[in-house]
C-alpha positions as CSV (number, residue, x, y, z in Angstrom):
1,M,-9.3,-58.4,12.4
2,S,-10.8,-54.9,12.2
3,Q,-14.1,-54.1,10.4
4,V,-13.5,-52.0,7.3
5,V,-15.7,-49.1,6.3
6,D,-15.1,-48.0,2.8
7,A,-16.2,-44.3,2.6
8,K,-14.2,-43.3,-0.4
9,G,-15.9,-40.8,-2.7
10,L,-18.7,-40.0,-0.3
11,A,-19.7,-36.5,0.5
12,C,-20.0,-35.2,4.0
13,P,-21.5,-36.2,6.4
14,Q,-21.7,-39.8,5.0
15,P,-18.3,-41.0,6.1
16,V,-19.0,-39.8,9.7
17,I,-22.4,-41.5,9.7
18,L,-21.0,-44.8,8.4
19,A,-18.3,-44.6,11.1
20,K,-20.9,-43.9,13.8
21,K,-23.0,-46.9,12.7
22,A,-19.9,-49.2,12.7
23,L,-18.9,-48.1,16.2
24,S,-22.5,-48.4,17.5
25,G,-22.5,-52.1,16.3
26,I,-19.6,-53.2,18.5
27,E,-18.9,-53.2,22.3
28,E,-15.2,-53.0,21.8
29,G,-12.8,-53.6,19.0
30,L,-11.2,-52.0,15.9
31,I,-12.7,-50.5,12.8
32,T,-10.9,-49.1,9.8
33,V,-12.5,-46.2,7.9
34,I,-11.1,-45.5,4.4
35,V,-11.6,-42.0,3.0
36,D,-10.0,-40.1,0.1
37,S,-10.2,-36.5,1.2
38,E,-8.5,-34.5,4.0
39,A,-11.9,-33.0,5.0
40,S,-13.4,-36.5,5.5
41,R,-10.3,-37.7,7.3
42,E,-10.6,-34.8,9.8
43,N,-14.3,-35.2,10.2
44,V,-14.1,-38.9,11.0
45,R,-11.1,-38.4,13.3
46,R,-12.8,-35.7,15.2
47,F,-16.0,-37.6,15.6
48,A,-14.2,-40.8,16.9
49,E,-12.1,-38.8,19.3
50,S,-15.2,-37.1,20.6
51,Q,-16.6,-40.5,21.5
52,G,-13.5,-41.3,23.6
53,C,-11.8,-43.6,21.0
54,T,-8.2,-43.6,19.9
55,V,-7.5,-43.0,16.3
56,S,-4.4,-43.6,14.2
57,V,-4.2,-42.4,10.6
58,E,-2.1,-43.8,7.7
59,E,-2.0,-42.4,4.2
60,K,-1.8,-44.9,1.4
61,D,-1.7,-43.9,-2.3
62,G,-3.9,-40.9,-1.8
63,E,-6.3,-42.6,0.6
64,F,-6.5,-42.2,4.4
65,H,-6.9,-45.3,6.6
66,L,-8.2,-44.4,10.0
67,E,-7.9,-47.2,12.6
68,I,-10.3,-46.5,15.4
69,A,-10.2,-48.4,18.7
70,K,-13.4,-48.6,20.8
71,G,-13.3,-49.9,24.3
72,Y,-10.1,-51.3,25.7
73,T,-8.5,-48.4,27.5
74,C,-10.5,-45.6,25.8
75,G,-13.8,-46.5,27.4
76,I,-16.2,-45.0,24.9
77,P,-19.2,-43.3,26.7
78,D,-22.8,-44.1,25.9
79,H,-23.3,-40.6,24.6
80,A,-20.9,-38.2,22.9
81,E,-19.0,-36.1,25.4
82,E,-20.5,-32.6,25.5
83,S,-18.6,-29.8,23.7
84,G,-17.2,-27.3,26.1
85,K,-17.0,-29.8,29.0
86,D,-13.7,-28.5,30.3
87,T,-14.9,-24.9,30.4
88,G,-18.5,-25.5,31.3
89,K,-19.7,-23.6,28.3
90,K,-22.9,-24.9,26.8
91,R,-23.8,-22.3,24.2
92,A,-23.2,-22.6,20.4
93,M,-23.3,-19.9,17.8
94,F,-24.3,-20.3,14.1
95,I,-23.2,-17.6,11.8
96,Q,-25.1,-18.2,8.6
97,S,-24.2,-15.1,6.5
98,D,-21.6,-12.4,6.2
99,S,-24.2,-9.8,7.0
100,I,-26.9,-9.1,9.6
101,G,-30.2,-7.8,8.4
102,P,-31.5,-6.7,5.1
103,D,-29.0,-3.9,4.4
104,A,-25.8,-5.8,3.2
105,E,-23.4,-2.9,3.7
106,L,-24.6,-2.0,7.2
107,G,-25.1,-5.7,8.0
108,K,-21.4,-6.5,7.3
109,Q,-20.4,-3.7,9.7
110,L,-22.8,-5.0,12.4
111,L,-21.5,-8.6,12.1
112,K,-17.9,-7.5,12.2
113,A,-18.5,-5.3,15.3
114,F,-20.4,-8.1,17.0
115,L,-17.8,-10.8,16.4
116,E,-14.9,-8.6,17.2
117,S,-16.5,-7.4,20.5
118,M,-16.8,-11.0,21.7
119,V,-13.1,-11.0,22.8
120,E,-14.2,-8.6,25.6
121,L,-16.4,-11.3,27.2
122,E,-15.4,-13.3,30.2
123,D,-14.4,-16.9,29.4
124,R,-17.5,-18.2,31.1
125,E,-19.6,-16.1,28.8
126,L,-18.2,-17.3,25.5
127,P,-19.9,-20.0,23.4
128,A,-18.4,-23.4,23.3
129,K,-18.5,-23.6,19.6
130,M,-19.0,-21.3,16.6
131,I,-20.1,-22.8,13.3
132,F,-20.0,-20.7,10.1
133,V,-22.4,-21.8,7.3
134,N,-23.6,-20.6,4.0
135,R,-22.1,-17.1,3.3
136,G,-20.8,-17.1,6.8
137,V,-17.7,-19.0,5.6
138,F,-16.6,-15.8,3.9
139,V,-15.8,-14.5,7.4
140,T,-13.4,-17.2,8.2
141,C,-11.7,-17.0,4.8
142,F,-11.4,-13.3,4.0
143,W,-12.2,-11.0,7.0
144,N,-8.6,-10.7,8.2
145,E,-9.2,-8.3,11.1
146,T,-12.1,-10.4,12.4
147,I,-10.0,-13.6,11.9
148,E,-7.4,-12.2,14.3
149,K,-10.2,-11.8,16.9
150,L,-11.5,-15.3,16.2
151,A,-8.0,-16.6,16.7
152,E,-8.0,-15.1,20.2
153,L,-11.3,-16.8,20.9
154,K,-10.0,-20.1,19.6
155,A,-7.0,-19.7,21.9
156,R,-9.4,-19.3,24.8
157,G,-11.1,-22.6,24.1
158,V,-13.9,-21.7,21.6
159,E,-14.1,-24.3,18.8
160,I,-14.5,-22.8,15.4
161,F,-15.7,-24.6,12.3
162,S,-16.7,-23.7,8.8
163,C,-19.1,-25.8,6.7
164,G,-17.1,-27.9,4.3
165,A,-20.0,-28.2,1.8
166,C,-20.3,-24.4,1.8
167,L,-16.6,-23.8,1.3
168,N,-16.7,-26.2,-1.7
169,F,-19.8,-24.6,-3.1
170,F,-18.2,-21.2,-3.1
171,K,-14.9,-22.7,-4.3
172,I,-13.0,-21.1,-1.4
173,A,-11.9,-24.2,0.6
174,D,-8.3,-23.4,0.1
175,K,-8.8,-19.9,1.5
176,L,-9.9,-21.0,5.0
177,K,-7.7,-19.1,7.6
178,I,-9.2,-20.0,11.0
179,G,-10.6,-23.1,12.6
180,G,-11.5,-26.5,11.1
181,V,-13.8,-27.9,8.5
182,G,-17.2,-29.1,9.8
183,N,-20.1,-31.0,8.3
184,A,-23.8,-31.4,8.6
185,F,-23.5,-34.1,11.3
186,D,-21.4,-31.8,13.4
187,S,-24.0,-29.1,13.1
188,V,-26.9,-31.5,14.1
189,Q,-24.9,-32.9,17.0
190,T,-24.1,-29.4,18.2
191,L,-27.8,-28.5,18.2
192,V,-28.8,-31.4,20.3
193,T,-25.9,-31.3,22.8
194,H,-25.9,-27.6,23.5
195,E,-28.5,-25.9,25.7
196,N,-28.6,-22.7,23.7
197,A,-27.9,-22.0,20.1
198,I,-27.5,-18.4,18.9
199,T,-28.0,-17.7,15.2
200,L,-26.6,-14.7,13.4
201,G,-27.2,-13.6,9.8
């Protein structure tokens, strides 16, 4: 019988933290995490898969039941696999505003030029992950020309996430156009598993 983790109604990153604690408490076996939002479903699924586990998801009456298998054939590692392992990239980028510097109008132009010029970099020069937080989430929701460039980066292996709490705070979660929804645990894990973190904004 699998261990059941009831994470319904909890804000991020609590469902991920509870799933992590449950997985840490067993050598191998099954746990079932129950959440009631798509964002929590994706956050827990992504975390479990990053640990080498297999995940199956079933929706029941508006709730999501994630059955996570640890051990068996999945062989969970002692530590989370490093982001960017396949490409060798070890840099992360945090975009914490929709502007760079004190002048908002100029700052928006600078950020737009900076992000769009990244497509000219070699694959080995690209960051493994880009995380948009605070007003940075406006970029992934509304900056259509920049979003096209970010899509090119995503196709080349760069992981792109926007802070779920930030999207909800600004009431624009339904406007997200590129990448996935991240959480505070993702951000902390990125900081400790990447050698270099570049902050913009």
